[in-house]
C-alpha positions as CSV (number, residue, x, y, z in Angstrom):
1,M,134.1,-54.0,263.1
2,A,133.8,-56.6,260.2
3,V,130.7,-55.2,258.7
4,S,132.3,-51.6,258.7
5,A,135.4,-53.3,257.1
6,L,133.3,-54.8,254.8
7,V,131.5,-51.5,254.0
8,R,134.9,-49.4,253.5
9,L,136.0,-52.2,251.1
10,S,132.8,-52.0,249.1
11,E,133.3,-48.4,249.0
12,D,136.9,-48.2,247.9
13,K,137.5,-49.2,244.4
14,V,141.4,-49.6,244.7
15,M,140.9,-51.8,248.0
16,R,138.2,-53.8,246.4
17,Q,140.3,-54.8,243.6
18,A,143.4,-55.6,246.0
19,Y,141.0,-58.0,247.9
20,Q,139.9,-59.3,244.6
21,K,143.6,-59.8,243.3
22,R,144.4,-61.6,246.9
23,Q,141.2,-63.8,246.8
24,D,142.0,-64.6,243.4
25,E,146.3,-65.6,244.3
26,I,144.6,-67.6,246.8
27,L,142.2,-69.7,244.8
28,L,145.0,-70.0,242.3
29,Y,147.5,-71.3,244.9
30,N,144.9,-74.2,246.5
31,K,144.5,-75.0,242.8
32,R,148.0,-75.6,242.2
33,I,148.5,-77.3,245.5
34,N,145.4,-79.8,244.7
35,D,146.9,-80.2,241.1
36,Y,150.5,-81.3,243.0
37,K,148.8,-83.6,244.8
38,S,147.0,-85.3,242.4
39,I,150.1,-85.5,240.4
40,A,152.0,-87.1,243.3
41,E,149.5,-89.6,243.9
42,E,149.2,-91.0,240.4
43,A,152.8,-91.2,240.6
44,Q,152.8,-92.9,243.4
45,R,149.9,-95.4,242.4
46,E,152.4,-95.6,239.0
47,S,155.3,-96.5,241.4
48,Q,153.5,-99.2,243.3
49,E,152.6,-101.0,239.9
50,K,155.7,-101.1,238.3
51,D,157.0,-102.7,242.0
52,A,154.4,-105.0,241.7
53,I,155.4,-106.1,237.9
54,I,159.0,-106.1,239.2
55,A,158.1,-108.4,242.4
56,Q,156.1,-110.7,239.5
57,L,159.2,-111.1,236.8
58,K,161.4,-111.9,239.8
59,A,158.9,-114.5,240.9
60,Q,158.5,-116.1,237.7
61,L,162.5,-116.2,237.4
62,A,162.9,-117.5,240.6
63,K,160.6,-120.6,239.3
64,K,162.7,-121.2,236.3
C-alpha cells in the first residue's frame, strides 16, 4: 500500500509538490521549535546567573 502511494506520488507532479511543501513546512516548524528551546534555555541560564549575583550581593551587604 505504501509503495503504491509512493509510485502515485512520484508520477503526479501536483501531489509531489504538495508533499514537498508539507515536508518543508514540517522541517521549518521543527527548526523554529528548536530555536525557541535554545532561546528559552539561554534565558533560563541568564536568569540563574542573575539570581546568583543578587544572592552574592545580598550576602556581602549582610556582612557590612
